[in-house]
C-alpha positions in Angstrom: 67.4 -26.3 -31.4 63.7 -27.3 -31.1 63.4 -25.2 -28.0 64.8 -22.1 -29.7 62.3 -22.5 -32.6 59.3 -23.1 -30.3 60.4 -20.1 -28.1 60.6 -17.8 -31.2 57.3 -19.0 -32.5 55.6 -18.4 -29.1 57.2 -15.0 -28.6 56.2 -14.0 -32.2 52.6 -15.2 -31.6 52.3 -13.2 -28.3 53.8 -10.1 -29.9 51.3 -10.2 -32.7 48.5 -10.5 -30.2 49.9 -7.6 -28.2 49.9 -5.5 -31.3 46.3 -6.3 -32.0 45.3 -5.2 -28.5 47.4 -2.0 -28.8 45.6 -1.2 -32.0 42.2 -1.7 -30.2 41.4 -4.7 -32.3 39.9 -6.4 -29.2 37.6 -8.9 -31.0 40.4 -10.0 -33.3 42.8 -10.4 -30.3 40.3 -12.3 -28.3 39.6 -14.6 -31.2 43.3 -15.2 -31.7 43.8 -16.0 -28.0 40.8 -18.4 -28.1 42.2 -20.2 -31.2 45.6 -20.5 -29.5 44.0 -22.1 -26.4 41.9 -24.5 -28.5 44.8 -25.6 -30.7 47.1 -26.0 -27.7 44.4 -28.1 -26.0 43.9 -30.3 -29.0 47.6 -31.0 -29.6 48.7 -31.2 -25.9 49.5 -34.9 -26.0 53.2 -34.6 -27.0 56.0 -32.1 -27.5 55.7 -32.5 -31.3 52.0 -31.7 -31.0 52.6 -28.6 -29.1 55.2 -27.5 -31.7 52.7 -28.0 -34.4 50.0 -26.1 -32.4 52.3 -23.2 -31.8 53.4 -22.8 -35.4 49.9 -23.2 -36.6 48.7 -20.6 -34.1 51.5 -18.2 -35.3 50.4 -18.6 -38.9 46.7 -18.0 -37.9 47.8 -14.9 -36.0 49.6 -13.6 -39.1 46.6 -14.3 -41.3 44.2 -12.5 -38.9 46.6 -9.6 -38.7 46.7 -9.2 -42.5 43.0 -10.0 -43.0 40.9 -8.9 -40.0 37.8 -10.9 -39.5 34.5 -9.1 -39.9 32.9 -9.8 -36.5 29.6 -8.4 -35.4 30.0 -5.3 -33.2 28.1 -5.4 -29.9 27.0 -1.9 -29.2 24.6 -1.3 -26.3 21.2 0.1 -27.3 20.8 3.8 -27.0 18.8 4.9 -24.0 17.7 8.2 -25.6 14.5 8.1 -27.7 
């Protein structure tokens, strides 16, 4: 049963990230992937820790999908003067 729950949470998390990239929300998607990697690394000691990290990452993904972060845009300077 645990494997089914963790599988659904991981699939859901990746689908949310996929939607972000499809909507060209690259900064938000990259932030989401980085947070997933950091949380997974922090809780990688046990199976229970990985379950907690995956569910937490899915909740963070939902929050960032509903409330996009206001990240600075990095536009190259214009060459024309």
